[in-house]
All heavy atoms as TSV, in Angstrom:
chain	resi	resn	atom	element	x	y	z
A	1	MET	N	N	-10.650	8.833	3.180
A	1	MET	CA	C	-10.050	8.767	4.494
A	1	MET	C	C	-8.601	9.263	4.394
A	1	MET	O	O	-7.883	8.921	3.468
A	1	MET	CB	C	-10.074	7.312	4.992
A	1	MET	CG	C	-9.394	7.141	6.318
A	1	MET	SD	S	-9.646	5.526	7.057
A	1	MET	CE	C	-8.338	4.622	6.267
A	2	ILE	N	N	-8.211	10.068	5.353
A	2	ILE	CA	C	-6.843	10.588	5.379
A	2	ILE	C	C	-6.044	9.829	6.433
A	2	ILE	O	O	-6.448	9.724	7.590
A	2	ILE	CB	C	-6.817	12.098	5.693
A	2	ILE	CG1	C	-7.541	12.866	4.593
A	2	ILE	CG2	C	-5.390	12.580	5.856
A	2	ILE	CD1	C	-7.630	14.350	4.829
A	3	GLN	N	N	-4.904	9.281	6.000
A	3	GLN	CA	C	-4.007	8.544	6.891
A	3	GLN	C	C	-2.667	9.277	6.902
A	3	GLN	O	O	-2.040	9.448	5.864
A	3	GLN	CB	C	-3.823	7.126	6.372
A	3	GLN	CG	C	-2.829	6.316	7.148
A	3	GLN	CD	C	-2.540	4.972	6.481
A	3	GLN	OE1	O	-2.851	4.760	5.318
A	3	GLN	NE2	N	-1.940	4.080	7.225
A	4	LYS	N	N	-2.239	9.714	8.080
A	4	LYS	CA	C	-0.953	10.410	8.183
A	4	LYS	C	C	0.169	9.393	8.086
A	4	LYS	O	O	0.158	8.374	8.762
A	4	LYS	CB	C	-0.874	11.184	9.489
A	4	LYS	CG	C	-1.903	12.295	9.517
A	4	LYS	CD	C	-1.774	13.168	10.724
A	4	LYS	CE	C	-2.937	14.145	10.664
A	4	LYS	NZ	N	-2.686	15.404	11.208
A	5	LEU	N	N	1.136	9.666	7.217
A	5	LEU	CA	C	2.254	8.751	6.998
A	5	LEU	C	C	3.509	9.163	7.754
A	5	LEU	O	O	4.293	8.320	8.155
A	5	LEU	CB	C	2.569	8.641	5.503
A	5	LEU	CG	C	1.443	8.086	4.630
A	5	LEU	CD1	C	1.865	8.102	3.172
A	5	LEU	CD2	C	1.072	6.681	5.062
A	6	GLY	N	N	3.728	10.453	7.917
A	6	GLY	CA	C	4.917	10.873	8.651
A	6	GLY	C	C	5.417	12.241	8.250
A	6	GLY	O	O	4.938	12.850	7.303
A	7	THR	N	N	6.406	12.693	8.997
A	7	THR	CA	C	7.036	13.988	8.767
A	7	THR	C	C	8.522	13.765	8.536
A	7	THR	O	O	9.149	12.968	9.229
A	7	THR	CB	C	6.824	14.909	9.989
A	7	THR	OG1	O	5.419	15.049	10.220
A	7	THR	CG2	C	7.435	16.281	9.769
A	8	LYS	N	N	9.064	14.466	7.548
A	8	LYS	CA	C	10.487	14.369	7.230
A	8	LYS	C	C	11.093	15.769	7.243
A	8	LYS	O	O	10.426	16.746	6.921
A	8	LYS	CB	C	10.692	13.752	5.844
A	8	LYS	CG	C	10.170	12.341	5.719
A	8	LYS	CD	C	10.357	11.827	4.312
A	8	LYS	CE	C	9.760	10.434	4.173
A	8	LYS	NZ	N	9.909	9.910	2.816
A	9	LEU	N	N	12.368	15.842	7.599
A	9	LEU	CA	C	13.113	17.102	7.550
A	9	LEU	C	C	14.322	16.924	6.655
A	9	LEU	O	O	14.963	15.870	6.671
A	9	LEU	CB	C	13.600	17.519	8.943
A	9	LEU	CG	C	12.547	17.843	9.992
A	9	LEU	CD1	C	13.239	18.145	11.321
A	9	LEU	CD2	C	11.675	18.997	9.571
A	10	GLN	N	N	14.621	17.961	5.870
A	10	GLN	CA	C	15.852	17.980	5.087
A	10	GLN	C	C	16.583	19.277	5.433
A	10	GLN	O	O	16.095	20.372	5.160
A	10	GLN	CB	C	15.567	17.939	3.587
A	10	GLN	CG	C	16.847	17.920	2.758
A	10	GLN	CD	C	16.568	17.895	1.283
A	10	GLN	OE1	O	16.233	18.930	0.710
A	10	GLN	NE2	N	16.691	16.727	0.677
A	11	VAL	N	N	17.744	19.135	6.080
A	11	VAL	CA	C	18.576	20.285	6.458
A	11	VAL	C	C	19.480	20.593	5.268
A	11	VAL	O	O	20.182	19.719	4.766
A	11	VAL	CB	C	19.417	19.966	7.711
A	11	VAL	CG1	C	20.307	21.146	8.070
A	11	VAL	CG2	C	18.518	19.587	8.880
A	12	GLN	N	N	19.455	21.847	4.805
A	12	GLN	CA	C	20.280	22.274	3.675
A	12	GLN	C	C	21.377	23.200	4.200
A	12	GLN	O	O	21.087	24.234	4.799
A	12	GLN	CB	C	19.428	22.967	2.622
A	12	GLN	CG	C	18.383	22.030	2.054
A	12	GLN	CD	C	17.579	22.651	0.946
A	12	GLN	OE1	O	17.406	23.860	0.884
A	12	GLN	NE2	N	17.088	21.816	0.046
A	13	ILE	N	N	22.624	22.784	3.948
A	13	ILE	CA	C	23.784	23.480	4.508
A	13	ILE	C	C	24.646	24.040	3.381
A	13	ILE	O	O	25.006	23.312	2.454
A	13	ILE	CB	C	24.611	22.504	5.383
A	13	ILE	CG1	C	23.740	21.981	6.524
A	13	ILE	CG2	C	25.873	23.183	5.898
A	13	ILE	CD1	C	24.358	20.835	7.285
A	14	GLU	N	N	24.963	25.333	3.481
A	14	GLU	CA	C	25.889	25.977	2.548
A	14	GLU	C	C	27.307	25.648	3.008
A	14	GLU	O	O	27.628	25.787	4.193
A	14	GLU	CB	C	25.706	27.496	2.549
A	14	GLU	CG	C	24.402	27.978	1.977
A	14	GLU	CD	C	24.297	27.806	0.477
A	14	GLU	OE1	O	25.338	27.672	-0.206
A	14	GLU	OE2	O	23.161	27.788	-0.022
A	15	GLN	N	N	28.145	25.195	2.062
A	15	GLN	CA	C	29.517	24.850	2.392
A	15	GLN	C	C	30.461	25.825	1.702
A	15	GLN	O	O	30.320	26.087	0.508
A	15	GLN	CB	C	29.830	23.422	1.952
A	15	GLN	CG	C	28.990	22.387	2.670
A	15	GLN	CD	C	29.300	20.988	2.205
A	15	GLN	OE1	O	29.466	20.741	1.026
A	15	GLN	NE2	N	29.397	20.074	3.151
A	16	ALA	N	N	31.408	26.351	2.454
A	16	ALA	CA	C	32.371	27.311	1.911
A	16	ALA	C	C	33.139	26.682	0.748
A	16	ALA	O	O	33.647	25.568	0.862
A	16	ALA	CB	C	33.338	27.756	3.004
A	17	GLY	N	N	33.194	27.396	-0.374
A	17	GLY	CA	C	33.946	26.933	-1.533
A	17	GLY	C	C	33.255	25.855	-2.353
A	17	GLY	O	O	33.833	25.325	-3.288
A	18	GLU	N	N	32.022	25.504	-2.015
A	18	GLU	CA	C	31.281	24.464	-2.735
A	18	GLU	C	C	30.077	25.083	-3.440
A	18	GLU	O	O	29.425	25.969	-2.899
A	18	GLU	CB	C	30.782	23.382	-1.764
A	18	GLU	CG	C	31.857	22.679	-0.984
A	18	GLU	CD	C	32.601	21.630	-1.791
A	18	GLU	OE1	O	32.014	21.075	-2.735
A	18	GLU	OE2	O	33.776	21.368	-1.473
A	19	ASP	N	N	29.780	24.595	-4.640
A	19	ASP	CA	C	28.599	25.064	-5.363
A	19	ASP	C	C	27.326	24.362	-4.886
A	19	ASP	O	O	26.259	24.965	-4.863
A	19	ASP	CB	C	28.763	24.833	-6.870
A	19	ASP	CG	C	29.823	25.739	-7.478
A	19	ASP	OD1	O	30.097	26.812	-6.891
A	19	ASP	OD2	O	30.380	25.380	-8.532
A	20	LYS	N	N	27.457	23.090	-4.524
A	20	LYS	CA	C	26.298	22.316	-4.100
A	20	LYS	C	C	26.124	22.384	-2.591
A	20	LYS	O	O	27.103	22.383	-1.851
A	20	LYS	CB	C	26.451	20.840	-4.515
A	20	LYS	CG	C	26.350	20.619	-6.009
A	20	LYS	CD	C	26.472	19.151	-6.327
A	20	LYS	CE	C	25.094	18.530	-6.263
A	20	LYS	NZ	N	25.107	17.104	-6.668
A	21	GLN	N	N	24.865	22.422	-2.170
A	21	GLN	CA	C	24.567	22.373	-0.746
A	21	GLN	C	C	24.673	20.941	-0.240
A	21	GLN	O	O	24.418	19.993	-0.975
A	21	GLN	CB	C	23.145	22.855	-0.475
A	21	GLN	CG	C	22.913	24.314	-0.748
A	21	GLN	CD	C	21.470	24.698	-0.459
A	21	GLN	OE1	O	20.557	23.898	-0.582
A	21	GLN	NE2	N	21.273	25.947	-0.090
A	22	LYS	N	N	25.024	20.818	1.015
A	22	LYS	CA	C	24.982	19.511	1.670
A	22	LYS	C	C	23.573	19.346	2.211
A	22	LYS	O	O	23.004	20.280	2.788
A	22	LYS	CB	C	25.991	19.461	2.814
A	22	LYS	CG	C	25.999	18.153	3.559
A	22	LYS	CD	C	27.076	18.148	4.623
A	22	LYS	CE	C	27.112	16.794	5.311
A	22	LYS	NZ	N	28.204	16.726	6.290
A	23	LYS	N	N	22.986	18.165	2.007
A	23	LYS	CA	C	21.623	17.906	2.468
A	23	LYS	C	C	21.641	16.718	3.422
A	23	LYS	O	O	22.191	15.671	3.109
A	23	LYS	CB	C	20.713	17.624	1.279
A	23	LYS	CG	C	20.611	18.825	0.360
A	23	LYS	CD	C	19.783	18.549	-0.863
A	23	LYS	CE	C	19.781	19.795	-1.754
A	23	LYS	NZ	N	19.091	19.586	-2.991
A	24	VAL	N	N	21.057	16.931	4.603
A	24	VAL	CA	C	20.975	15.885	5.619
A	24	VAL	C	C	19.500	15.621	5.884
A	24	VAL	O	O	18.745	16.550	6.177
A	24	VAL	CB	C	21.682	16.309	6.931
A	24	VAL	CG1	C	21.636	15.200	7.957
A	24	VAL	CG2	C	23.116	16.744	6.658
A	25	ASN	N	N	19.092	14.350	5.760
A	25	ASN	CA	C	17.682	13.984	5.888
A	25	ASN	C	C	17.383	13.289	7.208
A	25	ASN	O	O	18.192	12.489	7.692
A	25	ASN	CB	C	17.282	13.056	4.730
A	25	ASN	CG	C	17.385	13.770	3.399
A	25	ASN	OD1	O	16.709	14.750	3.165
A	25	ASN	ND2	N	18.251	13.286	2.531
A	26	PHE	N	N	16.205	13.586	7.744
A	26	PHE	CA	C	15.701	12.948	8.955
A	26	PHE	C	C	14.281	12.466	8.680
A	26	PHE	O	O	13.427	13.248	8.278
A	26	PHE	CB	C	15.683	13.925	10.142
A	26	PHE	CG	C	17.047	14.387	10.558
A	26	PHE	CD1	C	17.614	15.522	9.999
A	26	PHE	CD2	C	17.762	13.679	11.504
A	26	PHE	CE1	C	18.876	15.948	10.377
A	26	PHE	CE2	C	19.037	14.098	11.892
A	26	PHE	CZ	C	19.579	15.228	11.326
A	27	SER	N	N	14.040	11.178	8.905
A	27	SER	CA	C	12.710	10.596	8.711
A	27	SER	C	C	12.042	10.371	10.065
A	27	SER	O	O	12.702	10.351	11.100
A	27	SER	CB	C	12.821	9.256	7.987
A	27	SER	OG	O	13.405	9.429	6.728
A	28	ASN	N	N	10.742	10.160	10.023
A	28	ASN	CA	C	9.954	9.820	11.222
A	28	ASN	C	C	10.102	10.852	12.328
A	28	ASN	O	O	10.293	10.510	13.498
A	28	ASN	CB	C	10.332	8.424	11.738
A	28	ASN	CG	C	10.119	7.364	10.686
A	28	ASN	OD1	O	9.102	7.377	10.002
A	28	ASN	ND2	N	11.064	6.465	10.531
A	29	VAL	N	N	10.012	12.119	11.955
A	29	VAL	CA	C	10.087	13.230	12.907
A	29	VAL	C	C	8.704	13.395	13.552
A	29	VAL	O	O	7.689	13.077	12.943
A	29	VAL	CB	C	10.497	14.521	12.161
A	29	VAL	CG1	C	10.508	15.722	13.072
A	29	VAL	CG2	C	11.855	14.331	11.504
A	30	ILE	N	N	8.666	13.886	14.784
A	30	ILE	CA	C	7.382	14.094	15.447
A	30	ILE	C	C	6.516	15.042	14.631
A	30	ILE	O	O	7.015	15.891	13.893
A	30	ILE	CB	C	7.548	14.638	16.885
A	30	ILE	CG1	C	8.216	16.022	16.866
A	30	ILE	CG2	C	8.294	13.672	17.766
A	30	ILE	CD1	C	8.181	16.737	18.202
A	31	GLU	N	N	5.216	14.900	14.776
A	31	GLU	CA	C	4.268	15.744	14.057
A	31	GLU	C	C	4.304	17.161	14.632
A	31	GLU	O	O	4.347	17.345	15.847
A	31	GLU	CB	C	2.861	15.157	14.209
A	31	GLU	CG	C	1.841	15.751	13.276
A	31	GLU	CD	C	0.518	15.019	13.354
A	31	GLU	OE1	O	0.519	13.778	13.448
A	31	GLU	OE2	O	-0.510	15.705	13.324
A	32	ASN	N	N	4.323	18.150	13.770
A	32	ASN	CA	C	4.330	19.568	14.148
A	32	ASN	C	C	5.456	19.932	15.117
A	32	ASN	O	O	5.206	20.464	16.204
A	32	ASN	CB	C	2.978	19.988	14.743
A	32	ASN	CG	C	1.850	19.807	13.778
A	32	ASN	OD1	O	1.960	20.141	12.602
A	32	ASN	ND2	N	0.745	19.258	14.253
A	33	PRO	N	N	6.718	19.689	14.739
A	33	PRO	CA	C	7.813	20.054	15.646
A	33	PRO	C	C	7.891	21.577	15.800
A	33	PRO	O	O	7.596	22.315	14.859
A	33	PRO	CB	C	9.053	19.518	14.927
A	33	PRO	CG	C	8.676	19.483	13.486
A	33	PRO	CD	C	7.204	19.180	13.462
A	34	PRO	N	N	8.274	22.055	16.978
A	34	PRO	CA	C	8.408	23.507	17.182
A	34	PRO	C	C	9.457	24.093	16.223
A	34	PRO	O	O	10.521	23.493	16.019
A	34	PRO	CB	C	8.864	23.630	18.632
A	34	PRO	CG	C	8.483	22.334	19.272
A	34	PRO	CD	C	8.547	21.301	18.195
A	35	GLU	N	N	9.151	25.243	15.658
A	35	GLU	CA	C	10.051	25.893	14.694
A	35	GLU	C	C	11.444	26.106	15.288
A	35	GLU	O	O	12.451	25.865	14.624
A	35	GLU	CB	C	9.456	27.230	14.253
A	35	GLU	CG	C	10.286	27.957	13.231
A	35	GLU	CD	C	9.656	29.262	12.776
A	35	GLU	OE1	O	8.453	29.476	12.991
A	35	GLU	OE2	O	10.391	30.086	12.189
A	36	GLU	N	N	11.499	26.538	16.530
A	36	GLU	CA	C	12.788	26.797	17.178
A	36	GLU	C	C	13.639	25.524	17.234
A	36	GLU	O	O	14.847	25.559	17.004
A	36	GLU	CB	C	12.563	27.336	18.591
A	36	GLU	CG	C	13.838	27.652	19.342
A	36	GLU	CD	C	13.574	28.202	20.740
A	36	GLU	OE1	O	12.454	28.656	21.023
A	36	GLU	OE2	O	14.521	28.164	21.546
A	37	ASP	N	N	13.009	24.380	17.520
A	37	ASP	CA	C	13.736	23.114	17.591
A	37	ASP	C	C	14.265	22.701	16.218
A	37	ASP	O	O	15.375	22.170	16.103
A	37	ASP	CB	C	12.851	22.004	18.157
A	37	ASP	CG	C	12.514	22.208	19.628
A	37	ASP	OD1	O	13.128	23.087	20.275
A	37	ASP	OD2	O	11.627	21.495	20.129
A	38	VAL	N	N	13.474	22.941	15.178
A	38	VAL	CA	C	13.898	22.599	13.817
A	38	VAL	C	C	15.111	23.440	13.416
A	38	VAL	O	O	16.090	22.927	12.874
A	38	VAL	CB	C	12.732	22.792	12.812
A	38	VAL	CG1	C	13.212	22.621	11.385
A	38	VAL	CG2	C	11.594	21.817	13.125
A	39	VAL	N	N	15.066	24.733	13.713
A	39	VAL	CA	C	16.189	25.620	13.396
A	39	VAL	C	C	17.421	25.217	14.205
A	39	VAL	O	O	18.537	25.172	13.665
A	39	VAL	CB	C	15.812	27.105	13.651
A	39	VAL	CG1	C	17.030	28.008	13.530
A	39	VAL	CG2	C	14.722	27.545	12.684
A	40	ASN	N	N	17.241	24.883	15.484
A	40	ASN	CA	C	18.372	24.448	16.313
A	40	ASN	C	C	19.019	23.190	15.743
A	40	ASN	O	O	20.247	23.078	15.711
A	40	ASN	CB	C	17.931	24.200	17.753
A	40	ASN	CG	C	17.683	25.474	18.521
A	40	ASN	OD1	O	18.183	26.541	18.159
A	40	ASN	ND2	N	16.901	25.386	19.580
A	41	LEU	N	N	18.210	22.236	15.285
A	41	LEU	CA	C	18.743	21.026	14.662
A	41	LEU	C	C	19.582	21.394	13.443
A	41	LEU	O	O	20.687	20.886	13.251
A	41	LEU	CB	C	17.611	20.080	14.266
A	41	LEU	CG	C	18.039	18.862	13.456
A	41	LEU	CD1	C	18.932	17.939	14.273
A	41	LEU	CD2	C	16.816	18.122	12.935
A	42	GLY	N	N	19.060	22.282	12.603
A	42	GLY	CA	C	19.793	22.717	11.415
A	42	GLY	C	C	21.124	23.367	11.758
A	42	GLY	O	O	22.146	23.108	11.117
A	43	GLU	N	N	21.116	24.204	12.787
A	43	GLU	CA	C	22.349	24.879	13.193
A	43	GLU	C	C	23.375	23.883	13.739
A	43	GLU	O	O	24.573	24.003	13.470
A	43	GLU	CB	C	22.039	25.965	14.227
A	43	GLU	CG	C	21.305	27.148	13.616
A	43	GLU	CD	C	20.865	28.183	14.631
A	43	GLU	OE1	O	20.812	27.866	15.845
A	43	GLU	OE2	O	20.563	29.305	14.212
A	44	ILE	N	N	22.908	22.885	14.476
A	44	ILE	CA	C	23.815	21.851	14.994
A	44	ILE	C	C	24.442	21.078	13.841
A	44	ILE	O	O	25.654	20.820	13.834
A	44	ILE	CB	C	23.076	20.902	15.952
A	44	ILE	CG1	C	22.739	21.634	17.254
A	44	ILE	CG2	C	23.896	19.645	16.232
A	44	ILE	CD1	C	21.772	20.895	18.156
A	45	MET	N	N	23.644	20.712	12.850
A	45	MET	CA	C	24.163	19.962	11.709
A	45	MET	C	C	25.183	20.806	10.932
A	45	MET	O	O	26.185	20.285	10.451
A	45	MET	CB	C	23.025	19.506	10.792
A	45	MET	CG	C	22.073	18.515	11.436
A	45	MET	SD	S	22.871	17.108	12.248
A	45	MET	CE	C	23.758	16.377	10.894
A	46	ALA	N	N	24.951	22.109	10.824
A	46	ALA	CA	C	25.905	22.990	10.142
A	46	ALA	C	C	27.215	23.070	10.927
A	46	ALA	O	O	28.295	23.058	10.335
A	46	ALA	CB	C	25.300	24.387	9.957
A	47	GLU	N	N	27.122	23.114	12.246
A	47	GLU	CA	C	28.321	23.158	13.079
A	47	GLU	C	C	29.134	21.877	12.961
A	47	GLU	O	O	30.365	21.900	13.058
A	47	GLU	CB	C	27.946	23.398	14.546
A	47	GLU	CG	C	27.475	24.809	14.834
A	47	GLU	CD	C	27.033	24.992	16.277
A	47	GLU	OE1	O	27.412	24.171	17.142
A	47	GLU	OE2	O	26.300	25.957	16.548
A	48	LEU	N	N	28.463	20.747	12.756
A	48	LEU	CA	C	29.142	19.460	12.630
A	48	LEU	C	C	29.712	19.232	11.235
A	48	LEU	O	O	30.455	18.283	11.018
A	48	LEU	CB	C	28.179	18.318	12.989
A	48	LEU	CG	C	27.745	18.261	14.454
A	48	LEU	CD1	C	26.675	17.192	14.641
A	48	LEU	CD2	C	28.933	17.993	15.358
A	49	SER	N	N	29.358	20.089	10.283
A	49	SER	CA	C	29.873	19.975	8.915
A	49	SER	C	C	31.247	20.627	8.820
A	49	SER	O	O	31.765	21.153	9.805
A	49	SER	CB	C	28.899	20.639	7.938
A	49	SER	OG	O	27.672	19.945	7.937
A	50	GLN	N	N	31.809	20.629	7.616
A	50	GLN	CA	C	33.145	21.201	7.444
A	50	GLN	C	C	33.182	22.659	7.850
A	50	GLN	O	O	32.163	23.347	7.839
A	50	GLN	CB	C	33.608	21.019	6.001
A	50	GLN	CG	C	32.859	21.879	4.986
A	50	GLN	CD	C	33.275	21.570	3.560
A	50	GLN	OE1	O	33.631	20.460	3.241
A	50	GLN	NE2	N	33.232	22.573	2.713
A	51	GLN	N	N	34.368	23.122	8.185
A	51	GLN	CA	C	34.561	24.497	8.632
A	51	GLN	C	C	34.074	25.464	7.558
A	51	GLN	O	O	34.292	25.255	6.369
A	51	GLN	CB	C	36.032	24.743	8.940
A	51	GLN	CG	C	36.288	26.072	9.600
A	51	GLN	CD	C	37.728	26.187	10.083
A	51	GLN	OE1	O	38.520	25.267	9.945
A	51	GLN	NE2	N	38.063	27.326	10.646
A	52	GLY	N	N	33.408	26.527	7.981
A	52	GLY	CA	C	32.893	27.526	7.053
A	52	GLY	C	C	31.493	27.224	6.559
A	52	GLY	O	O	30.962	27.936	5.713
A	53	SER	N	N	30.861	26.173	7.086
A	53	SER	CA	C	29.501	25.815	6.686
A	53	SER	C	C	28.494	26.634	7.478
A	53	SER	O	O	28.750	27.048	8.607
A	53	SER	CB	C	29.240	24.328	6.928
A	53	SER	OG	O	30.079	23.535	6.127
A	54	SER	N	N	27.317	26.853	6.873
A	54	SER	CA	C	26.260	27.570	7.567
A	54	SER	C	C	24.899	27.023	7.128
A	54	SER	O	O	24.742	26.514	6.021
A	54	SER	CB	C	26.332	29.077	7.271
A	54	SER	OG	O	26.140	29.315	5.892
A	55	LEU	N	N	23.930	27.141	8.008
A	55	LEU	CA	C	22.581	26.679	7.724
A	55	LEU	C	C	21.943	27.565	6.670
A	55	LEU	O	O	21.950	28.791	6.799
A	55	LEU	CB	C	21.745	26.694	9.004
A	55	LEU	CG	C	20.260	26.366	8.840
A	55	LEU	CD1	C	20.072	24.935	8.340
A	55	LEU	CD2	C	19.522	26.589	10.148
A	56	ASP	N	N	21.416	26.954	5.611
A	56	ASP	CA	C	20.651	27.694	4.614
A	56	ASP	C	C	19.168	27.636	4.963
A	56	ASP	O	O	18.526	28.655	5.130
A	56	ASP	CB	C	20.887	27.122	3.213
A	56	ASP	CG	C	20.052	27.823	2.163
A	56	ASP	OD1	O	20.234	29.052	2.003
A	56	ASP	OD2	O	19.199	27.171	1.531
A	57	SER	N	N	18.634	26.413	5.097
A	57	SER	CA	C	17.219	26.246	5.407
A	57	SER	C	C	16.947	24.807	5.811
A	57	SER	O	O	17.804	23.934	5.683
A	57	SER	CB	C	16.355	26.612	4.197
A	57	SER	OG	O	16.647	25.744	3.115
A	58	VAL	N	N	15.741	24.589	6.296
A	58	VAL	CA	C	15.262	23.240	6.598
A	58	VAL	C	C	13.922	23.081	5.896
A	58	VAL	O	O	13.041	23.930	6.027
A	58	VAL	CB	C	15.090	23.008	8.117
A	58	VAL	CG1	C	14.586	21.588	8.382
A	58	VAL	CG2	C	16.387	23.269	8.862
A	59	ILE	N	N	13.787	22.011	5.127
A	59	ILE	CA	C	12.531	21.722	4.440
A	59	ILE	C	C	11.800	20.649	5.238
A	59	ILE	O	O	12.364	19.596	5.536
A	59	ILE	CB	C	12.787	21.228	3.005
A	59	ILE	CG1	C	13.442	22.332	2.197
A	59	ILE	CG2	C	11.477	20.771	2.353
A	59	ILE	CD1	C	13.854	21.914	0.806
A	60	MET	N	N	10.556	20.944	5.601
A	60	MET	CA	C	9.734	19.975	6.320
A	60	MET	C	C	8.664	19.459	5.362
A	60	MET	O	O	7.955	20.244	4.739
A	60	MET	CB	C	9.067	20.600	7.547
A	60	MET	CG	C	8.232	19.604	8.328
A	60	MET	SD	S	7.678	20.202	9.948
A	60	MET	CE	C	6.817	21.691	9.527
A	61	THR	N	N	8.576	18.133	5.258
A	61	THR	CA	C	7.598	17.499	4.395
A	61	THR	C	C	6.681	16.642	5.260
A	61	THR	O	O	7.151	15.769	5.989
A	61	THR	CB	C	8.282	16.597	3.345
A	61	THR	OG1	O	9.241	17.380	2.630
A	61	THR	CG2	C	7.285	16.007	2.386
A	62	VAL	N	N	5.372	16.909	5.168
A	62	VAL	CA	C	4.378	16.123	5.887
A	62	VAL	C	C	3.625	15.309	4.844
A	62	VAL	O	O	3.076	15.878	3.894
A	62	VAL	CB	C	3.409	17.031	6.679
A	62	VAL	CG1	C	2.366	16.203	7.403
A	62	VAL	CG2	C	4.175	17.907	7.646
A	63	GLN	N	N	3.628	13.990	5.026
A	63	GLN	CA	C	2.982	13.124	4.050
A	63	GLN	C	C	1.722	12.507	4.626
A	63	GLN	O	O	1.699	12.063	5.773
A	63	GLN	CB	C	3.917	12.003	3.614
A	63	GLN	CG	C	5.102	12.489	2.829
A	63	GLN	CD	C	5.983	11.347	2.371
A	63	GLN	OE1	O	6.217	10.422	3.125
A	63	GLN	NE2	N	6.444	11.419	1.149
A	64	SER	N	N	0.686	12.472	3.786
A	64	SER	CA	C	-0.578	11.831	4.128
A	64	SER	C	C	-1.051	11.037	2.917
A	64	SER	O	O	-0.750	11.392	1.782
A	64	SER	CB	C	-1.643	12.866	4.489
A	64	SER	OG	O	-1.248	13.626	5.610
A	65	ARG	N	N	-1.794	9.997	3.201
A	65	ARG	CA	C	-2.404	9.199	2.123
A	65	ARG	C	C	-3.909	9.418	2.208
A	65	ARG	O	O	-4.505	9.312	3.278
A	65	ARG	CB	C	-2.095	7.716	2.309
A	65	ARG	CG	C	-2.788	6.831	1.287
A	65	ARG	CD	C	-2.545	5.362	1.563
A	65	ARG	NE	N	-1.129	5.084	1.380
A	65	ARG	CZ	C	-0.439	4.213	2.104
A	65	ARG	NH1	N	-1.018	3.528	3.073
A	65	ARG	NH2	N	0.837	4.015	1.855
A	66	ILE	N	N	-4.502	9.720	1.062
A	66	ILE	CA	C	-5.954	9.890	0.996
A	66	ILE	C	C	-6.508	8.751	0.150
A	66	ILE	O	O	-6.104	8.573	-1.004
A	66	ILE	CB	C	-6.327	11.253	0.380
A	66	ILE	CG1	C	-5.721	12.375	1.222
A	66	ILE	CG2	C	-7.834	11.390	0.276
A	66	ILE	CD1	C	-5.874	13.757	0.637
A	67	THR	N	N	-7.402	7.988	0.748
A	67	THR	CA	C	-7.987	6.861	0.032
A	67	THR	C	C	-9.499	7.009	-0.013
A	67	THR	O	O	-10.116	7.634	0.852
A	67	THR	CB	C	-7.640	5.528	0.717
A	67	THR	OG1	O	-8.046	5.568	2.081
A	67	THR	CG2	C	-6.150	5.243	0.655
A	68	LYS	N	N	-10.061	6.420	-1.029
A	68	LYS	CA	C	-11.509	6.418	-1.193
A	68	LYS	C	C	-12.079	5.389	-0.226
A	68	LYS	O	O	-11.591	4.274	-0.119
A	68	LYS	CB	C	-11.873	6.035	-2.628
A	68	LYS	CG	C	-13.331	6.027	-2.908
A	68	LYS	CD	C	-13.588	5.663	-4.349
A	68	LYS	CE	C	-15.073	5.516	-4.587
A	68	LYS	NZ	N	-15.361	5.116	-5.961
A	69	GLU	N	N	-13.116	5.783	0.497
A	69	GLU	CA	C	-13.754	4.882	1.439
A	69	GLU	C	C	-14.584	3.846	0.688
A	69	GLU	O	O	-15.193	4.150	-0.339
A	69	GLU	CB	C	-14.636	5.658	2.400
A	69	GLU	CG	C	-13.843	6.702	3.173
A	69	GLU	CD	C	-14.152	6.696	4.640
A	69	GLU	OE1	O	-14.876	5.805	5.107
A	69	GLU	OE2	O	-13.651	7.605	5.303
A	70	ALA	N	N	-14.597	2.617	1.191
A	70	ALA	CA	C	-15.387	1.543	0.567
A	70	ALA	C	C	-16.869	1.853	0.745
A	70	ALA	O	O	-17.304	2.338	1.772
A	70	ALA	CB	C	-15.040	0.210	1.209
A	71	GLU	N	N	-17.610	1.551	-0.282
A	71	GLU	CA	C	-19.061	1.828	-0.225
A	71	GLU	C	C	-19.820	0.645	0.261
A	71	GLU	O	O	-19.494	-0.462	0.150
A	71	GLU	CB	C	-19.549	2.229	-1.616
A	71	GLU	CG	C	-18.943	3.540	-2.035
A	71	GLU	CD	C	-19.394	3.967	-3.424
A	71	GLU	OE1	O	-20.386	3.450	-3.934
A	71	GLU	OE2	O	-18.733	4.826	-3.991
């Protein structure tokens, strides 16, 4: 049996003068969010970060649990 657990987003932001990306996580996101909305969220988060930041990517993780059915 497959049980859907949830969808998570991780926005990855490039920061000017920094080697490491800034990562912002969102849990319990709606199932199958529109691509345009996900990109818009990423761009908003980049705008709210330090000056010179830009959106690199957004990673979407969909989790499900698969269990063996009782016999």
